[in-house]
N, C-alpha and C positions, 0 to 999 in steps of 0.2 A: 203259516199254513203251507202244506204241500211239499215239505222238504223230503228228499228221498229217504225212505225208512231204512234204518240199519238192520231191523229185524222185521221183515214183512210177514212173518208167520203168525205172530201173536200167540195166544195160549189156546190150544185146541182141546185141552183137557175137559172132559164132560160132554163134548159133542158126540152125537150118535155115530158119526162116521170118522174114523181116525185116518187121515190122509196126510202124508208128508207134503208140504208145500214146496214150491220151486225155490231153489237157491238163487242168489243174485246172479250167478253165472248162468243158470238156466233161464232167468228172466231176460238177460241180455241177448240170449240166442234165439228167443222167440221172434217170430215174424210179426210185422206190424199189425196185420189183421187179427192175430191172436192177442196181441197186447191190447187192442181196442176192446176186445170182449172181456179180458181178464183184469185189466187195470183198475185199481182202486177198490177191489173186492177183497180186502184183507179180512180174515175171519173174525177179528175182534170188532169189525164194523158191521158184519152181516150176521153174526150169531151171538148167542148168549148161552153159556154152559148150563145155566139154571133152567133153560127152556128145552134143552136136549136137541137142538138142531140149529140150522141157519137158513137164511133166505137168499135169494139170488141177488137182489139189489140192496145196496145200503139204504136203510130207512131214512126218512127225512127227520133230522134232528133240528127242531126249532128251539132256539134259546137266546135269551139275553143274559139273565143271571145264572151263574153256576153255583151250586151249593157244595159246601165242604163238610166232611164228617165231623171235624173238630178243629181246634186251633193248630194242633200239630200237623194236620193234613193241609191246612191253609199255608203254614210256614214251609212245609215240604214242597208244595206245588210251586212256590216262588212265582216269578213272572214268566209262566210258560208261554212259549211263542209258537209252538206248532205241535200237533199230534197229541196234545193233552188239554183237557177241558180247563179253562181258566176264566174266560169271560166270553160272552157270545160273539163279540166283535172279532175275537181271535180265531173263531171257527168252531165247527162241530164236525163229527165224523162224515156227514154228508158233504161238507165243503172239502174236507181233507181227501175224501175219496176221489173227487173230480181232479183236484190238484195233483194227487198221486198218479192218477191215470195219465194226465197230460205230461207229467215229468217222465213217466215210463216211455212215452213216445219219442223222446229226444235223447238219443245216446250221448252221454257226457254231461247230462244236466244234473245239477244239485237239487233244484226244487222249482216249484211253480207258485206264483201268487195270483190271486183272482181279484178282479175289479168290476165295478158296475157296468162298464162298457169298454170297448176297444179304445176309444178316445181317452178315457180315464187311465187305462193302462199305459198308453203312450205318454201322456202328460206326467204321470207318476214316475215313470222311468227317467224322463228327461230331468225332472226335478231332483231325482235321487243321484244321478250321475254327473250333473253339471252344477257349477257354482259361479257366482259373479266373477266376470273377467275371463271365463272360459270361452272357447270357440267350438261351435258345432258345424259339422258338414252335413247338410241335409239334401237328399236327392231331390232333384227338381220336379220329379213326377209324383211326389208324395201326395197322399190323401189330404184333401183340402183342410180338414180340421187340424191335422198335424201341422200344416203350414201356418194356420191361423194362430196356433199356440206359440209357435216359434216367433212369429212377428208381433205377438201381443204380450202375454204374460211373461214369457221367457225373456223377451227383450227388455221388459221393465225390470226384471231381476238382474240385468247386466250381462246376459249371455248373448254373444254375437253369433248370428247364423249366416253361413255362406251356402247358397244353393249350388249344386253341381250337376253336370250333365249325367244322366243315368248310364250313359254308354262310356263313361270316362275310363273304366278299367284301371290299368296300372297308372294312368295319369293322375289318379287321386293323390299320389305322392307329392305332386307339385302344389297341391292345395293345402296340405297339412302345414300348420304353423306351430311354433312352440306352445301356443295356447290351446291347440286343438285337443279335445278330450274325448270326442265321440264322433263316429261316422254313422249316420242313419241311412239304411237302405230299405227299399220296397221293390220287390221283384217277383213277378212282373208288376209294373205300375197298375193300380186298380182302375185307371181311366184310359190310359194310352198304351199300356202293356209292354213297355220296354223291359227287356230281360237284362239284368245286371250280371256282370262277371263277379259273383259273390266270392268265390275262392281267391281270386286275384286281389280284390279289395281288402279282404280280411288278412291276407298274407302281408300286404303292405302295412296295414294298420298294426299288426303284431310287431313288425320290425321297427315301427316308430313309437311303440308303446301307447297306441290309441285304441280305445274300446270300439266295438261295432255292435249295432243293433239292427234287427231286420223285422219289418212288418211282413209276416208270412201268412197273412189271411188267405190269399189267393190259392196257395198250394196246400197249406197245413203241413205238419211234419210227415204226414202220410206220403206226400209226393216230394217233399223237400225237407229232410232233416237238417235244420239250419245249423245247429251247434256242430254237427259232423262236418260242415263246410267252413268252420272257423269262426262262426258268429258267437259273440259273447252273451247277447240277450236276444231272445226272439219273442215277438208279440203276435198274438192272434186276437181278432175280434171273434169271439166264440159265438156271437150273435149270428154269424153267417153259417158256414158249413158245419161246424160242430153241433150247434143247436139244431139247424136243419129244418125247422118248422115255423120260423117267423113268429115265435111267440115268447121269446125271452132274450134279454140283452146281458152281455157279459164280455169281459176282456181278460186276457192272461198274459203274464210275463214268465218265461222259463229261462233260467240262467245257469251259467257255470258256477262252480264252487267259489271262484274268486270274486264274482260280482254279486252273488246271491245275498250276502249279509247286508249290503248297502240298499238293495231293493226292499228287503224285508223290513229293515229299520224305517225307511221312508214310508212304507205302506202303513205301518203302525202309527207313525207320527201324524200322517195325513188322515187317519181314521177310516181308511178304505175297508169296506166290508161288503159281502155279497149275501143274497138270500139263499138259504138252504133249499127252498122250493125251486128257485131258478137253477141251482146246482143239480138237483134231481132231474130237471128237464134237460140240462146239458149232458148229464151222464147217459140219459136215454138216447139222445141224439148221437153221442159218441159211439155207442155200440154198433150202429149201422153206418158209420162214416165211410168205411171202405166200400161197401156195395153202392152207397149213394154216389160217392165220388166217381166210381166207374161209370155209372149211368149219366151223371152230369157231363163227364168228359166225352163220352161217346156221343151223346145227343148234341153237345156243343160243336163237335167237329162236323157232324152231319149237317147242321144248320150253317156253320161257317163255310163249308165247301159249297153248299148251294148258293149262299149269298155271293161268293166270289165269282160265280158264273153269271150273275145277274147284270144286265146292262146299266141298271140304276145305281150300282155300287162302284165307287171309285177304288176302294181298297178295304181289305179285311185285316183287322189288327188281332191276330191270334197266333201266339208263339208255337202252337202245335202244328201249324201249317208250314210246309217246306218253303213257301215263298216269303215267310215272315222274316224280317231282319234279325230277330232274336232266336230263330229256330235252332241254330247250331249250338249256342250255349244252353238253350232249354233242353235239347236232346241229350247233351252231355251231363247235365246236373239234375234234371227232374225225372221223377218216376212216373209221370203221367200229367194229364191236364185237367183243369177244372172246367166249369161251364160258363165262365165270365170272359167276355171279349167284346170288341167294338168293331164298327165299320163306318165308313163315310158315304154319304149320299152324293153321287156325282152331279154337279151342277145345280144342286138344290140350295135353297136359302132357309132361314130359320122358320119361315111360315110353312114351307114345304115339309120340313122335318116335323113340324107340329101336326100337319095333316096326316103324315105317315103314322105317327105315334097314336094319334086319336082314333085312327081306323082299326087299330088292333083290339082284339077282344080277349084272346088267351094270355096276352102279355099284360100284366098289371103295370100301371105307371106308379113307381114307388122307389124310394131309396132303399139301400141295403141290397143284399143278394145272398145266395147260398141256401135259400129255403127250397122246399119241394116244388114251388110254383115259379113260373117264368116271369121275369120283370124286364121293363125297358125304361130308360131315362135318356134325356139328351146329355151330351157331354160337351163341356166348355173348359178345356184345359187352361190352367194358370201356369205361366212360366216366368222364371226370373233369370236363370243362367243360360237357358236355351230359348229358342223361339218355336212356337207352334204356328206355322204359317199355312197349314192346310186350308184352302179356301172352301172346302166342302164340309158341311156340318157333320158332327160326330154323333153316333148313336151307340149306346152301350146296352148289351143284352146280357141278362142272366138266364141261362137255359136251365129249366127245371127238369122234372121227371116225367113230363108228358110224352106222348108219342111224338117224335120229331116230325112225322108227316103232318100232324095237325098243326104244329107250330109253323111249319113251312107254308101251309095253306093260309094261316093267319097273316104271315108276312106278305104273302101275295096280295091280300086285301089292302095291306098298307101301301104297297107299291102302286096298286090301282088308284088309291086316293092321292098319292104323290103326283 
């Protein structure tokens, strides 16, 4: 599913409006906001010449069994792997439309594969790219389920994981061994928000013949086109910003031409498949990702700046702020900021943090993030290669699309309870 199409125009004969579609060169020159609107809307997926027209959105194709015209058709179809109906698990046009649109967002990508969740995407990639005896370099600020997979199932399969300082930069070269096959990055970290020097790490990795993979859920390719910065595989939890409405779960892997076949083969062997109904929800969210991310980022900075001036706050962890340690790299590499960041409560304890969170009414207490609503959770970082010695308890906020003045008023109630 989701390989970059070689002929994205399809057959427009018989449609009521004859319009020449964009060439591959035209598609590459389109700006990201335009790609979000146009991606995955191939005419063969949105129209039927027999009906004399087309629709805006690819319809929802639900299927398990695919029927063939005759035995010759069955033999000719072979074991189709993408963009052709073969078996429901291999995808339908609704699935391909989402994968195609995501591929279009990453310059240099060969294709995109879809998974039931971001965790499933991460796990499938690690299984596809690593074998018993291999060595993995995993960023120490990784999402907790990623760490759990490395320490659990991956370790039982004979893969050794070494956690490294997210701020290691060019020093990653000293950690690479003859058995190292993959370097996993997450930037910014989704709990402590360290910004990694991705271009430097990917340059070192290429020089040593090591693959790189990035969890890009915080920024999405809209703010950080990962493959253009040297990454081989980029993962997103589409559950977050792409879906945007907290009502569907999915993950994606987008890869270069060299890595794509390995990921695709593993996905099929593992039986990974996604619901076309969920793909339709993700496509709907994707169309408004640009405007939503602008609002998330703007609201987030307003709240972060307000928090930084509060006496109850020890520090704000937000790479978009000039006083953040990662701001210089962030301003060099990123095209904007999202609405996820953290802060620490000065001199508080866990009970005080609980009182603060319980007093909030506009911030829902819940995992995940990236939906239209604001969320809050306590943060308890896990570290192996580095130490998290901050004595003040951490709070993570996901700033939604509400008016920031109302969010600030809600946080003031939390401070009063603290």
